[in-house]
N, CA, C and O atoms as a GROMACS GRO file, in nm:
protein
  584
    1UNK      N    1  -0.480   3.174  -2.489
    1UNK     CA    2  -0.543   3.071  -2.570
    1UNK      C    3  -0.700   3.014  -2.546
    1UNK      O    4  -0.734   2.935  -2.458
    2UNK      N    5  -0.777   3.071  -2.640
    2UNK     CA    6  -0.959   3.046  -2.597
    2UNK      C    7  -0.994   2.958  -2.666
    2UNK      O    8  -0.921   2.879  -2.726
    3UNK      N    9  -1.101   2.960  -2.664
    3UNK     CA   10  -1.170   2.809  -2.669
    3UNK      C   11  -1.174   2.769  -2.791
    3UNK      O   12  -1.169   2.648  -2.816
    4UNK      N   13  -1.186   2.887  -2.917
    4UNK     CA   14  -1.179   2.839  -3.034
    4UNK      C   15  -1.073   2.783  -3.061
    4UNK      O   16  -1.085   2.681  -3.130
    5UNK      N   17  -0.938   2.823  -3.023
    5UNK     CA   18  -0.842   2.773  -3.043
    5UNK      C   19  -0.819   2.639  -2.997
    5UNK      O   20  -0.751   2.551  -3.051
    6UNK      N   21  -0.882   2.635  -2.896
    6UNK     CA   22  -0.836   2.473  -2.825
    6UNK      C   23  -0.892   2.386  -2.889
    6UNK      O   24  -0.834   2.278  -2.907
    7UNK      N   25  -1.031   2.412  -2.944
    7UNK     CA   26  -1.114   2.307  -3.038
    7UNK      C   27  -1.070   2.289  -3.178
    7UNK      O   28  -1.086   2.180  -3.232
    8UNK      N   29  -1.017   2.385  -3.241
    8UNK     CA   30  -0.932   2.341  -3.326
    8UNK      C   31  -0.839   2.295  -3.339
    8UNK      O   32  -0.816   2.239  -3.446
    9UNK      N   33  -0.721   2.297  -3.216
    9UNK     CA   34  -0.621   2.220  -3.213
    9UNK      C   35  -0.667   2.038  -3.178
    9UNK      O   36  -0.601   1.939  -3.208
   10UNK      N   37  -0.783   2.043  -3.118
   10UNK     CA   38  -0.856   1.963  -3.084
   10UNK      C   39  -0.867   1.875  -3.216
   10UNK      O   40  -0.805   1.769  -3.220
   11UNK      N   41  -0.940   1.915  -3.316
   11UNK     CA   42  -0.984   1.890  -3.460
   11UNK      C   43  -0.861   1.833  -3.536
   11UNK      O   44  -0.867   1.723  -3.590
   12UNK      N   45  -0.764   1.901  -3.536
   12UNK     CA   46  -0.639   1.878  -3.592
   12UNK      C   47  -0.572   1.743  -3.528
   12UNK      O   48  -0.501   1.662  -3.589
   13UNK      N   49  -0.603   1.738  -3.419
   13UNK     CA   50  -0.467   1.646  -3.352
   13UNK      C   51  -0.598   1.534  -3.278
   13UNK      O   52  -0.587   1.530  -3.156
   14UNK      N   53  -0.697   1.460  -3.325
   14UNK     CA   54  -0.792   1.422  -3.290
   14UNK      C   55  -0.710   1.278  -3.188
   14UNK      O   56  -0.757   1.241  -3.080
   15UNK      N   57  -0.565   1.207  -3.259
   15UNK     CA   58  -0.529   1.120  -3.132
   15UNK      C   59  -0.478   1.144  -3.042
   15UNK      O   60  -0.454   1.067  -2.948
   16UNK      N   61  -0.449   1.259  -3.051
   16UNK     CA   62  -0.349   1.325  -2.946
   16UNK      C   63  -0.451   1.356  -2.820
   16UNK      O   64  -0.420   1.320  -2.706
   17UNK      N   65  -0.610   1.444  -2.855
   17UNK     CA   66  -0.666   1.498  -2.810
   17UNK      C   67  -0.750   1.359  -2.716
   17UNK      O   68  -0.790   1.370  -2.601
   18UNK      N   69  -0.762   1.236  -2.798
   18UNK     CA   70  -0.837   1.150  -2.701
   18UNK      C   71  -0.775   1.072  -2.617
   18UNK      O   72  -0.837   1.016  -2.526
   19UNK      N   73  -0.642   1.058  -2.636
   19UNK     CA   74  -0.538   1.021  -2.560
   19UNK      C   75  -0.524   1.064  -2.408
   19UNK      O   76  -0.513   0.996  -2.306
   20UNK      N   77  -0.530   1.237  -2.436
   20UNK     CA   78  -0.559   1.284  -2.301
   20UNK      C   79  -0.698   1.266  -2.242
   20UNK      O   80  -0.718   1.252  -2.121
   21UNK      N   81  -0.788   1.266  -2.329
   21UNK     CA   82  -0.935   1.260  -2.248
   21UNK      C   83  -0.891   1.092  -2.176
   21UNK      O   84  -0.924   1.055  -2.063
   22UNK      N   85  -0.830   1.031  -2.252
   22UNK     CA   86  -0.850   0.884  -2.174
   22UNK      C   87  -0.747   0.851  -2.049
   22UNK      O   88  -0.776   0.767  -1.964
   23UNK      N   89  -0.609   0.934  -2.047
   23UNK     CA   90  -0.541   0.972  -1.957
   23UNK      C   91  -0.639   1.053  -1.838
   23UNK      O   92  -0.656   1.009  -1.724
   24UNK      N   93  -0.673   1.124  -1.867
   24UNK     CA   94  -0.766   1.179  -1.756
   24UNK      C   95  -0.910   1.113  -1.716
   24UNK      O   96  -0.984   1.162  -1.631
   25UNK      N   97  -0.931   1.022  -1.773
   25UNK     CA   98  -1.054   0.928  -1.743
   25UNK      C   99  -0.989   0.879  -1.630
   25UNK      O  100  -1.026   0.888  -1.513
   26UNK      N  101  -0.864   0.813  -1.686
   26UNK     CA  102  -0.801   0.669  -1.580
   26UNK      C  103  -0.754   0.726  -1.469
   26UNK      O  104  -0.754   0.649  -1.373
   27UNK      N  105  -0.695   0.887  -1.437
   27UNK     CA  106  -0.636   0.916  -1.314
   27UNK      C  107  -0.793   0.923  -1.264
   27UNK      O  108  -0.808   0.843  -1.172
   28UNK      N  109  -0.918   0.996  -1.297
   28UNK     CA  110  -0.994   1.016  -1.231
   28UNK      C  111  -1.042   0.926  -1.159
   28UNK      O  112  -1.068   0.949  -1.041
   29UNK      N  113  -1.072   0.775  -1.231
   29UNK     CA  114  -1.099   0.645  -1.192
   29UNK      C  115  -1.066   0.630  -1.059
   29UNK      O  116  -1.136   0.636  -0.958
   30UNK      N  117  -0.926   0.605  -1.077
   30UNK     CA  118  -0.781   0.561  -0.981
   30UNK      C  119  -0.788   0.625  -0.853
   30UNK      O  120  -0.766   0.568  -0.746
   31UNK      N  121  -0.817   0.743  -0.868
   31UNK     CA  122  -0.823   0.819  -0.733
   31UNK      C  123  -0.998   0.811  -0.692
   31UNK      O  124  -1.031   0.853  -0.581
   32UNK      N  125  -1.088   0.764  -0.772
   32UNK     CA  126  -1.208   0.707  -0.701
   32UNK      C  127  -1.208   0.556  -0.620
   32UNK      O  128  -1.263   0.521  -0.516
   33UNK      N  129  -1.140   0.500  -0.696
   33UNK     CA  130  -1.094   0.385  -0.634
   33UNK      C  131  -1.080   0.384  -0.508
   33UNK      O  132  -1.135   0.338  -0.408
   34UNK      N  133  -0.952   0.474  -0.551
   34UNK     CA  134  -0.854   0.482  -0.385
   34UNK      C  135  -0.950   0.572  -0.292
   34UNK      O  136  -0.905   0.601  -0.181
   35UNK      N  137  -1.063   0.612  -0.324
   35UNK     CA  138  -1.102   0.653  -0.184
   35UNK      C  139  -1.219   0.565  -0.140
   35UNK      O  140  -1.266   0.608  -0.034
   36UNK      N  141  -1.270   0.478  -0.178
   36UNK     CA  142  -1.338   0.365  -0.150
   36UNK      C  143  -1.257   0.199  -0.127
   36UNK      O  144  -1.322   0.096  -0.103
   37UNK      N  145  -1.158   0.203  -0.135
   37UNK     CA  146  -1.091   0.098  -0.114
   37UNK      C  147  -1.072   0.045   0.045
   37UNK      O  148  -1.000  -0.052   0.065
   38UNK      N  149  -1.131   0.102   0.142
   38UNK     CA  150  -1.118   0.045   0.299
   38UNK      C  151  -0.986   0.094   0.356
   38UNK      O  152  -0.982   0.126   0.475
   39UNK      N  153  -0.867   0.103   0.272
   39UNK     CA  154  -0.752   0.122   0.354
   39UNK      C  155  -0.696   0.208   0.338
   39UNK      O  156  -0.753   0.271   0.250
   40UNK      N  157  -0.586   0.271   0.379
   40UNK     CA  158  -0.498   0.362   0.382
   40UNK      C  159  -0.350   0.332   0.329
   40UNK      O  160  -0.275   0.245   0.373
   41UNK      N  161  -0.320   0.437   0.205
   41UNK     CA  162  -0.178   0.400   0.236
   41UNK      C  163  -0.109   0.493   0.267
   41UNK      O  164  -0.140   0.603   0.221
   42UNK      N  165   0.019   0.481   0.360
   42UNK     CA  166   0.120   0.509   0.463
   42UNK      C  167   0.265   0.519   0.425
   42UNK      O  168   0.342   0.427   0.396
   43UNK      N  169   0.289   0.655   0.432
   43UNK     CA  170   0.428   0.668   0.409
   43UNK      C  171   0.516   0.617   0.462
   43UNK      O  172   0.459   0.555   0.551
   44UNK      N  173   0.675   0.588   0.474
   44UNK     CA  174   0.715   0.524   0.568
   44UNK      C  175   0.744   0.667   0.690
   44UNK      O  176   0.727   0.625   0.804
   45UNK      N  177   0.768   0.759   0.687
   45UNK     CA  178   0.752   0.847   0.854
   45UNK      C  179   0.633   0.818   0.920
   45UNK      O  180   0.631   0.798   1.042
   46UNK      N  181   0.498   0.811   0.828
   46UNK     CA  182   0.394   0.784   0.922
   46UNK      C  183   0.365   0.656   0.959
   46UNK      O  184   0.285   0.617   1.044
   47UNK      N  185   0.448   0.586   0.878
   47UNK     CA  186   0.435   0.436   0.974
   47UNK      C  187   0.529   0.398   1.069
   47UNK      O  188   0.518   0.289   1.125
   48UNK      N  189   0.641   0.492   1.101
   48UNK     CA  190   0.716   0.505   1.245
   48UNK      C  191   0.635   0.567   1.325
   48UNK      O  192   0.639   0.550   1.447
   49UNK      N  193   0.549   0.650   1.264
   49UNK     CA  194   0.447   0.769   1.370
   49UNK      C  195   0.361   0.655   1.436
   49UNK      O  196   0.333   0.648   1.555
   50UNK      N  197   0.328   0.580   1.352
   50UNK     CA  198   0.204   0.496   1.403
   50UNK      C  199   0.242   0.373   1.498
   50UNK      O  200   0.179   0.333   1.595
   51UNK      N  201   0.360   0.323   1.445
   51UNK     CA  202   0.386   0.244   1.546
   51UNK      C  203   0.410   0.281   1.681
   51UNK      O  204   0.351   0.237   1.779
   52UNK      N  205   0.505   0.372   1.677
   52UNK     CA  206   0.544   0.412   1.812
   52UNK      C  207   0.419   0.467   1.911
   52UNK      O  208   0.413   0.441   2.031
   53UNK      N  209   0.330   0.539   1.844
   53UNK     CA  210   0.191   0.614   1.888
   53UNK      C  211   0.127   0.537   1.933
   53UNK      O  212   0.102   0.532   2.053
   54UNK      N  213   0.067   0.426   1.813
   54UNK     CA  214  -0.049   0.334   1.882
   54UNK      C  215  -0.004   0.161   1.848
   54UNK      O  216  -0.082   0.074   1.809
   55UNK      N  217   0.079   0.153   1.863
   55UNK     CA  218   0.142   0.006   1.873
   55UNK      C  219   0.136  -0.077   1.778
   55UNK      O  220   0.160  -0.194   1.809
   56UNK      N  221   0.100  -0.043   1.624
   56UNK     CA  222   0.078  -0.076   1.523
   56UNK      C  223   0.147  -0.235   1.511
   56UNK      O  224   0.256  -0.272   1.554
   57UNK      N  225   0.033  -0.320   1.430
   57UNK     CA  226   0.157  -0.462   1.431
   57UNK      C  227   0.187  -0.460   1.280
   57UNK      O  228   0.088  -0.446   1.209
   58UNK      N  229   0.286  -0.469   1.230
   58UNK     CA  230   0.340  -0.460   1.130
   58UNK      C  231   0.358  -0.618   1.064
   58UNK      O  232   0.406  -0.716   1.121
   59UNK      N  233   0.292  -0.608   0.895
   59UNK     CA  234   0.300  -0.775   0.909
   59UNK      C  235   0.406  -0.792   0.730
   59UNK      O  236   0.360  -0.772   0.617
   60UNK      N  237   0.515  -0.823   0.756
   60UNK     CA  238   0.557  -0.833   0.634
   60UNK      C  239   0.574  -0.943   0.525
   60UNK      O  240   0.677  -1.010   0.536
   61UNK      N  241   0.481  -0.976   0.412
   61UNK     CA  242   0.430  -1.046   0.362
   61UNK      C  243   0.509  -1.122   0.239
   61UNK      O  244   0.462  -1.214   0.173
   62UNK      N  245   0.669  -1.049   0.220
   62UNK     CA  246   0.759  -1.096   0.123
   62UNK      C  247   0.824  -1.252   0.207
   62UNK      O  248   0.840  -1.264   0.328
   63UNK      N  249   0.850  -1.345   0.114
   63UNK     CA  250   0.960  -1.440   0.160
   63UNK      C  251   0.998  -1.461   0.229
   63UNK      O  252   1.066  -1.364   0.263
   64UNK      N  253   1.014  -1.579   0.330
   64UNK     CA  254   1.096  -1.537   0.444
   64UNK      C  255   1.259  -1.530   0.366
   64UNK      O  256   1.341  -1.460   0.425
   65UNK      N  257   1.292  -1.579   0.276
   65UNK     CA  258   1.440  -1.531   0.288
   65UNK      C  259   1.487  -1.347   0.227
   65UNK      O  260   1.589  -1.282   0.251
   66UNK      N  261   1.372  -1.312   0.149
   66UNK     CA  262   1.345  -1.184   0.169
   66UNK      C  263   1.358  -1.110   0.326
   66UNK      O  264   1.438  -1.017   0.335
   67UNK      N  265   1.307  -1.136   0.406
   67UNK     CA  266   1.248  -1.082   0.512
   67UNK      C  267   1.365  -1.102   0.585
   67UNK      O  268   1.374  -1.008   0.664
   68UNK      N  269   1.462  -1.179   0.599
   68UNK     CA  270   1.570  -1.231   0.692
   68UNK      C  271   1.661  -1.156   0.608
   68UNK      O  272   1.763  -1.144   0.677
   69UNK      N  273   1.678  -1.100   0.499
   69UNK     CA  274   1.789  -1.020   0.466
   69UNK      C  275   1.768  -0.890   0.523
   69UNK      O  276   1.844  -0.822   0.592
   70UNK      N  277   1.617  -0.859   0.470
   70UNK     CA  278   1.621  -0.712   0.537
   70UNK      C  279   1.477  -0.673   0.579
   70UNK      O  280   1.402  -0.686   0.482
   71UNK      N  281   1.414  -0.632   0.686
   71UNK     CA  282   1.298  -0.610   0.746
   71UNK      C  283   1.259  -0.485   0.823
   71UNK      O  284   1.333  -0.418   0.895
   72UNK      N  285   1.151  -0.467   0.802
   72UNK     CA  286   1.121  -0.336   0.917
   72UNK      C  287   1.133  -0.359   1.092
   72UNK      O  288   1.043  -0.428   1.140
   73UNK      N  289   1.220  -0.315   1.171
   73UNK     CA  290   1.219  -0.332   1.308
   73UNK      C  291   1.099  -0.361   1.385
   73UNK      O  292   1.006  -0.282   1.402
   74UNK      N  293   1.111  -0.515   1.442
   74UNK     CA  294   0.937  -0.532   1.510
   74UNK      C  295   0.823  -0.587   1.409
   74UNK      O  296   0.704  -0.593   1.440
   75UNK      N  297   0.881  -0.630   1.275
   75UNK     CA  298   0.791  -0.637   1.197
   75UNK      C  299   0.782  -0.809   1.230
   75UNK      O  300   0.872  -0.872   1.286
   76UNK      N  301   0.654  -0.865   1.184
   76UNK     CA  302   0.629  -1.007   1.185
   76UNK      C  303   0.612  -1.037   1.054
   76UNK      O  304   0.552  -0.959   0.980
   77UNK      N  305   0.667  -1.169   1.005
   77UNK     CA  306   0.682  -1.220   0.858
   77UNK      C  307   0.586  -1.326   0.861
   77UNK      O  308   0.608  -1.425   0.930
   78UNK      N  309   0.479  -1.316   0.792
   78UNK     CA  310   0.411  -1.391   0.738
   78UNK      C  311   0.370  -1.390   0.591
   78UNK      O  312   0.333  -1.301   0.514
   79UNK      N  313   0.402  -1.586   0.572
   79UNK     CA  314   0.398  -1.574   0.398
   79UNK      C  315   0.270  -1.546   0.347
   79UNK      O  316   0.173  -1.578   0.415
   80UNK      N  317   0.252  -1.478   0.210
   80UNK     CA  318   0.110  -1.449   0.142
   80UNK      C  319   0.032  -1.591   0.167
   80UNK      O  320  -0.083  -1.611   0.205
   81UNK      N  321   0.138  -1.684   0.132
   81UNK     CA  322   0.045  -1.808   0.084
   81UNK      C  323  -0.049  -1.878   0.202
   81UNK      O  324  -0.153  -1.944   0.189
   82UNK      N  325   0.063  -1.821   0.382
   82UNK     CA  326  -0.027  -1.860   0.453
   82UNK      C  327  -0.127  -1.759   0.520
   82UNK      O  328  -0.174  -1.788   0.630
   83UNK      N  329  -0.157  -1.649   0.462
   83UNK     CA  330  -0.189  -1.547   0.483
   83UNK      C  331  -0.341  -1.537   0.556
   83UNK      O  332  -0.429  -1.482   0.490
   84UNK      N  333  -0.361  -1.567   0.633
   84UNK     CA  334  -0.544  -1.603   0.698
   84UNK      C  335  -0.592  -1.456   0.755
   84UNK      O  336  -0.507  -1.405   0.828
   85UNK      N  337  -0.695  -1.389   0.740
   85UNK     CA  338  -0.724  -1.298   0.795
   85UNK      C  339  -0.795  -1.362   0.920
   85UNK      O  340  -0.805  -1.298   1.026
   86UNK      N  341  -0.840  -1.477   0.907
   86UNK     CA  342  -0.897  -1.548   1.042
   86UNK      C  343  -0.820  -1.631   1.190
   86UNK      O  344  -0.872  -1.671   1.294
   87UNK      N  345  -0.674  -1.633   1.140
   87UNK     CA  346  -0.556  -1.672   1.195
   87UNK      C  347  -0.596  -1.633   1.344
   87UNK      O  348  -0.705  -1.581   1.368
   88UNK      N  349  -0.522  -1.655   1.422
   88UNK     CA  350  -0.541  -1.627   1.556
   88UNK      C  351  -0.429  -1.536   1.600
   88UNK      O  352  -0.436  -1.451   1.688
   89UNK      N  353  -0.315  -1.569   1.518
   89UNK     CA  354  -0.253  -1.482   1.498
   89UNK      C  355  -0.301  -1.299   1.494
   89UNK      O  356  -0.290  -1.201   1.568
   90UNK      N  357  -0.349  -1.327   1.378
   90UNK     CA  358  -0.433  -1.220   1.330
   90UNK      C  359  -0.516  -1.133   1.400
   90UNK      O  360  -0.505  -1.012   1.423
   91UNK      N  361  -0.613  -1.226   1.435
   91UNK     CA  362  -0.747  -1.211   1.466
   91UNK      C  363  -0.723  -1.155   1.625
   91UNK      O  364  -0.795  -1.061   1.656
   92UNK      N  365  -0.639  -1.198   1.715
   92UNK     CA  366  -0.603  -1.110   1.812
   92UNK      C  367  -0.564  -0.981   1.810
   92UNK      O  368  -0.571  -0.914   1.914
   93UNK      N  369  -0.518  -0.928   1.695
   93UNK     CA  370  -0.495  -0.757   1.640
   93UNK      C  371  -0.602  -0.697   1.601
   93UNK      O  372  -0.591  -0.575   1.592
   94UNK      N  373  -0.704  -0.744   1.574
   94UNK     CA  374  -0.822  -0.656   1.534
   94UNK      C  375  -0.818  -0.541   1.566
   94UNK      O  376  -0.835  -0.454   1.480
   95UNK      N  377  -0.789  -0.504   1.727
   95UNK     CA  378  -0.843  -0.370   1.753
   95UNK      C  379  -0.742  -0.298   1.761
   95UNK      O  380  -0.762  -0.193   1.823
   96UNK      N  381  -0.581  -0.323   1.702
   96UNK     CA  382  -0.497  -0.280   1.656
   96UNK      C  383  -0.475  -0.211   1.514
   96UNK      O  384  -0.541  -0.268   1.428
   97UNK      N  385  -0.400  -0.106   1.466
   97UNK     CA  386  -0.397  -0.049   1.372
   97UNK      C  387  -0.273  -0.182   1.281
   97UNK      O  388  -0.153  -0.193   1.307
   98UNK      N  389  -0.341  -0.253   1.190
   98UNK     CA  390  -0.208  -0.330   1.131
   98UNK      C  391  -0.199  -0.291   0.986
   98UNK      O  392  -0.296  -0.261   0.917
   99UNK      N  393  -0.042  -0.293   0.936
   99UNK     CA  394   0.028  -0.217   0.824
   99UNK      C  395   0.097  -0.382   0.759
   99UNK      O  396   0.154  -0.475   0.815
  100UNK      N  397   0.067  -0.365   0.656
  100UNK     CA  398   0.064  -0.463   0.593
  100UNK      C  399   0.180  -0.432   0.476
  100UNK      O  400   0.143  -0.353   0.388
  101UNK      N  401   0.324  -0.488   0.464
  101UNK     CA  402   0.438  -0.466   0.372
  101UNK      C  403   0.461  -0.588   0.254
  101UNK      O  404   0.460  -0.704   0.296
  102UNK      N  405   0.478  -0.572   0.136
  102UNK     CA  406   0.547  -0.652   0.060
  102UNK      C  407   0.652  -0.596   0.020
  102UNK      O  408   0.709  -0.520   0.098
  103UNK      N  409   0.713  -0.620  -0.127
  103UNK     CA  410   0.791  -0.568  -0.185
  103UNK      C  411   0.775  -0.433  -0.235
  103UNK      O  412   0.878  -0.367  -0.223
  104UNK      N  413   0.673  -0.369  -0.288
  104UNK     CA  414   0.644  -0.257  -0.412
  104UNK      C  415   0.528  -0.204  -0.310
  104UNK      O  416   0.531  -0.087  -0.274
  105UNK      N  417   0.431  -0.287  -0.266
  105UNK     CA  418   0.320  -0.238  -0.223
  105UNK      C  419   0.210  -0.286  -0.283
  105UNK      O  420   0.104  -0.250  -0.231
  106UNK      N  421   0.198  -0.389  -0.421
  106UNK     CA  422   0.070  -0.420  -0.492
  106UNK      C  423   0.068  -0.571  -0.402
  106UNK      O  424  -0.049  -0.605  -0.418
  107UNK      N  425   0.102  -0.628  -0.358
  107UNK     CA  426   0.067  -0.793  -0.296
  107UNK      C  427   0.028  -0.737  -0.140
  107UNK      O  428  -0.014  -0.827  -0.067
  108UNK      N  429   0.034  -0.617  -0.084
  108UNK     CA  430   0.005  -0.594   0.046
  108UNK      C  431  -0.166  -0.515   0.030
  108UNK      O  432  -0.250  -0.484   0.113
  109UNK      N  433  -0.160  -0.506  -0.112
  109UNK     CA  434  -0.297  -0.403  -0.141
  109UNK      C  435  -0.410  -0.498  -0.125
  109UNK      O  436  -0.510  -0.467  -0.060
  110UNK      N  437  -0.388  -0.663  -0.210
  110UNK     CA  438  -0.465  -0.755  -0.195
  110UNK      C  439  -0.525  -0.753  -0.047
  110UNK      O  440  -0.632  -0.703  -0.011
  111UNK      N  441  -0.417  -0.827   0.040
  111UNK     CA  442  -0.415  -0.889   0.180
  111UNK      C  443  -0.501  -0.747   0.231
  111UNK      O  444  -0.591  -0.784   0.305
  112UNK      N  445  -0.503  -0.607   0.216
  112UNK     CA  446  -0.528  -0.516   0.303
  112UNK      C  447  -0.716  -0.539   0.259
  112UNK      O  448  -0.811  -0.522   0.334
  113UNK      N  449  -0.716  -0.580   0.121
  113UNK     CA  450  -0.861  -0.592   0.116
  113UNK      C  451  -0.959  -0.703   0.194
  113UNK      O  452  -1.073  -0.703   0.240
  114UNK      N  453  -0.830  -0.812   0.179
  114UNK     CA  454  -0.882  -0.938   0.291
  114UNK      C  455  -0.902  -0.893   0.436
  114UNK      O  456  -0.993  -0.940   0.505
  115UNK      N  457  -0.820  -0.805   0.480
  115UNK     CA  458  -0.833  -0.764   0.649
  115UNK      C  459  -0.957  -0.678   0.630
  115UNK      O  460  -1.027  -0.696   0.730
  116UNK      N  461  -1.000  -0.616   0.568
  116UNK     CA  462  -1.068  -0.509   0.585
  116UNK      C  463  -1.195  -0.624   0.551
  116UNK      O  464  -1.265  -0.644   0.651
  117UNK      N  465  -1.225  -0.680   0.462
  117UNK     CA  466  -1.328  -0.774   0.446
  117UNK      C  467  -1.359  -0.896   0.617
  117UNK      O  468  -1.456  -0.942   0.677
  118UNK      N  469  -1.235  -0.898   0.627
  118UNK     CA  470  -1.255  -1.000   0.769
  118UNK      C  471  -1.289  -0.890   0.914
  118UNK      O  472  -1.277  -0.932   1.029
  119UNK      N  473  -1.326  -0.765   0.886
  119UNK     CA  474  -1.378  -0.657   0.996
  119UNK      C  475  -1.234  -0.627   1.065
  119UNK      O  476  -1.219  -0.642   1.186
  120UNK      N  477  -1.140  -0.588   0.987
  120UNK     CA  478  -1.046  -0.540   1.044
  120UNK      C  479  -1.092  -0.374   1.020
  120UNK      O  480  -1.157  -0.332   0.925
  121UNK      N  481  -1.037  -0.292   1.139
  121UNK     CA  482  -1.099  -0.120   1.073
  121UNK      C  483  -0.970  -0.085   1.052
  121UNK      O  484  -0.982  -0.005   0.960
  122UNK      N  485  -0.882  -0.092   1.071
  122UNK     CA  486  -0.754   0.013   1.051
  122UNK      C  487  -0.640  -0.066   0.980
  122UNK      O  488  -0.545  -0.127   1.030
  123UNK      N  489  -0.671  -0.051   0.867
  123UNK     CA  490  -0.532  -0.134   0.807
  123UNK      C  491  -0.546  -0.056   0.707
  123UNK      O  492  -0.643   0.006   0.663
  124UNK      N  493  -0.363  -0.072   0.656
  124UNK     CA  494  -0.278   0.040   0.636
  124UNK      C  495  -0.192  -0.090   0.517
  124UNK      O  496  -0.194  -0.213   0.518
  125UNK      N  497  -0.132  -0.003   0.438
  125UNK     CA  498  -0.047  -0.044   0.339
  125UNK      C  499   0.077   0.042   0.336
  125UNK      O  500   0.063   0.164   0.337
  126UNK      N  501   0.204  -0.016   0.334
  126UNK     CA  502   0.307   0.085   0.350
  126UNK      C  503   0.338   0.105   0.206
  126UNK      O  504   0.383   0.009   0.143
  127UNK      N  505   0.316   0.236   0.138
  127UNK     CA  506   0.355   0.291  -0.005
  127UNK      C  507   0.490   0.283  -0.051
  127UNK      O  508   0.586   0.342  -0.002
  128UNK      N  509   0.490   0.202  -0.152
  128UNK     CA  510   0.607   0.184  -0.221
  128UNK      C  511   0.685   0.027  -0.145
  128UNK      O  512   0.790  -0.019  -0.192
  129UNK      N  513   0.620  -0.034  -0.036
  129UNK     CA  514   0.685  -0.166   0.051
  129UNK      C  515   0.811  -0.137   0.064
  129UNK      O  516   0.863  -0.026   0.057
  130UNK      N  517   0.851  -0.222   0.082
  130UNK     CA  518   0.996  -0.239   0.120
  130UNK      C  519   1.100  -0.130   0.090
  130UNK      O  520   1.190  -0.072   0.150
  131UNK      N  521   1.045  -0.131  -0.028
  131UNK     CA  522   1.145  -0.034  -0.125
  131UNK      C  523   1.159   0.129  -0.114
  131UNK      O  524   1.252   0.205  -0.141
  132UNK      N  525   1.020   0.152  -0.060
  132UNK     CA  526   0.987   0.289  -0.026
  132UNK      C  527   1.001   0.303   0.108
  132UNK      O  528   0.983   0.418   0.149
  133UNK      N  529   1.029   0.218   0.193
  133UNK     CA  530   1.119   0.239   0.303
  133UNK      C  531   1.301   0.267   0.314
  133UNK      O  532   1.370   0.347   0.377
  134UNK      N  533   1.325   0.174   0.236
  134UNK     CA  534   1.466   0.171   0.191
  134UNK      C  535   1.494   0.294   0.128
  134UNK      O  536   1.596   0.352   0.165
  135UNK      N  537   1.418   0.350   0.033
  135UNK     CA  538   1.413   0.499  -0.015
  135UNK      C  539   1.448   0.597   0.061
  135UNK      O  540   1.516   0.694   0.027
  136UNK      N  541   1.404   0.577   0.162
  136UNK     CA  542   1.341   0.717   0.268
  136UNK      C  543   1.475   0.660   0.379
  136UNK      O  544   1.466   0.707   0.493
  137UNK      N  545   1.554   0.599   0.362
  137UNK     CA  546   1.698   0.550   0.461
  137UNK      C  547   1.635   0.557   0.569
  137UNK      O  548   1.649   0.650   0.649
  138UNK      N  549   1.554   0.455   0.585
  138UNK     CA  550   1.509   0.390   0.720
  138UNK      C  551   1.556   0.258   0.773
  138UNK      O  552   1.537   0.156   0.707
  139UNK      N  553   1.620   0.257   0.894
  139UNK     CA  554   1.671   0.124   0.923
  139UNK      C  555   1.628  -0.006   0.888
  139UNK      O  556   1.507  -0.015   0.911
  140UNK      N  557   1.678  -0.116   0.840
  140UNK     CA  558   1.636  -0.271   0.860
  140UNK      C  559   1.651  -0.335   0.958
  140UNK      O  560   1.717  -0.268   1.037
  141UNK      N  561   1.622  -0.449   1.006
  141UNK     CA  562   1.712  -0.526   1.065
  141UNK      C  563   1.714  -0.659   0.985
  141UNK      O  564   1.618  -0.697   0.919
  142UNK      N  565   1.828  -0.724   0.995
  142UNK     CA  566   1.840  -0.869   0.941
  142UNK      C  567   1.792  -0.979   1.062
  142UNK      O  568   1.762  -0.959   1.180
  143UNK      N  569   1.796  -1.073   1.002
  143UNK     CA  570   1.763  -1.240   1.025
  143UNK      C  571   1.612  -1.272   1.061
  143UNK      O  572   1.528  -1.197   1.011
  144UNK      N  573   1.569  -1.372   1.138
  144UNK     CA  574   1.443  -1.394   1.136
  144UNK      C  575   1.364  -1.275   1.220
  144UNK      O  576   1.250  -1.272   1.172
  145UNK      N  577   1.373  -1.198   1.301
  145UNK     CA  578   1.269  -1.102   1.345
  145UNK      C  579   1.212  -1.169   1.494
  145UNK      O  580   1.275  -1.268   1.530
  146UNK      N  581   1.136  -1.139   1.557
  146UNK     CA  582   1.074  -1.139   1.661
  146UNK      C  583   0.970  -1.252   1.682
  146UNK      O  584   0.904  -1.257   1.786
   0.00000   0.00000   0.00000
């Protein structure tokens, strides 16, 4: 296909061409925003490595009932309504990598931005949240945890 044929197609299918341009711009904007958000996403295997290598603090932001049904071993539960980057519990972990976990990764992203603004340097979000962890067939602990 040459440029002339491509332009002819675009002229015949304006709506389709416009949709393609819109989707392309949206993908570019999403990737640029991802570069500047200040925190990194982690796959489940990377989380395991970070905990074992750097003693990362894993903070589960889900409601207590969901946390008790199954959570990442060693994680701490902090209710999103009580999440405060300036709290003593979190403030003592400023030097550690902090990984935020929620159900799907959306809630954790907002909390990660708050941690970065509070001066935390090593902030991560588990991609896909606890659902991603389960899809990777990694173990969950039950109960209140430690």
